[in-house]
C-alpha positions in Angstrom: 0.0 0.0 0.0 2.8 2.4 0.8 4.3 2.1 -2.7 1.0 3.5 -4.2 1.1 6.5 -1.9 4.6 7.7 -2.9 3.5 8.9 -6.4 0.5 10.6 -4.8 2.8 12.4 -2.3 5.1 13.6 -5.1 2.1 14.9 -7.2 0.7 16.7 -4.2 4.1 18.4 -3.5 4.5 19.3 -7.2 1.0 20.9 -7.3 1.7 22.9 -4.2 5.1 24.2 -5.3 4.1 24.8 -8.9 0.5 25.7 -8.7 -1.0 28.3 -11.0 0.2 31.8 -10.2 2.7 30.5 -7.7 4.9 33.3 -6.4 7.7 30.8 -5.6 10.7 31.8 -7.6 13.8 29.8 -6.6 14.6 26.1 -6.3 15.1 26.6 -2.6 11.7 28.0 -2.0 10.0 25.3 -4.1 12.0 22.6 -2.3 10.9 23.9 1.1 7.3 24.1 0.1 7.5 20.7 -1.4 9.1 19.2 1.7 6.5 20.8 4.0 3.6 19.6 1.8 5.1 16.2 1.4 5.6 15.8 5.1 2.0 16.9 5.8 0.6 14.6 3.2 2.6 11.6 4.4 1.4 12.2 8.0 -2.2 12.7 6.8 -2.2 9.2 5.4 -0.2 7.8 8.4 2.9 7.3 6.3 6.6 8.1 7.0 6.9 11.9 7.3 10.6 12.0 6.7 10.2 10.0 3.4 7.3 12.4 2.4 9.5 15.4 3.1 12.4 14.1 1.0 10.2 13.2 -1.9 8.3 16.5 -1.7 11.5 18.5 -1.5 13.1 16.8 -4.4 9.9 17.2 -6.5 9.8 20.9 -5.7 13.5 21.5 -6.5 13.4 19.6 -9.8 9.9 20.4 -11.1 11.1 23.3 -13.3 14.1 21.3 -14.6 11.7 18.6 -15.7 9.5 21.2 -17.4 6.5 20.6 -15.1 6.5 24.1 -13.8 8.2 27.3 -14.7 9.6 30.0 -12.4 7.4 33.1 -12.0 10.0 35.4 -13.7 9.9 33.6 -17.1 
């Protein structure tokens, strides 16, 4: 069951860090938002909060590099 939750946590963190009209400009800010949302989402489904924070932080940092979201200044 936990393996099915990991993609859900990553998607939740990406949407929070790269949502429409997001005013989050840098990789650091997106990483912090992604880590916070990933931690909260993991705890909400009684998962491992540390793992959720790591996945969310990585998703936030690399979302613009993967072309999923773009920085606000572009």
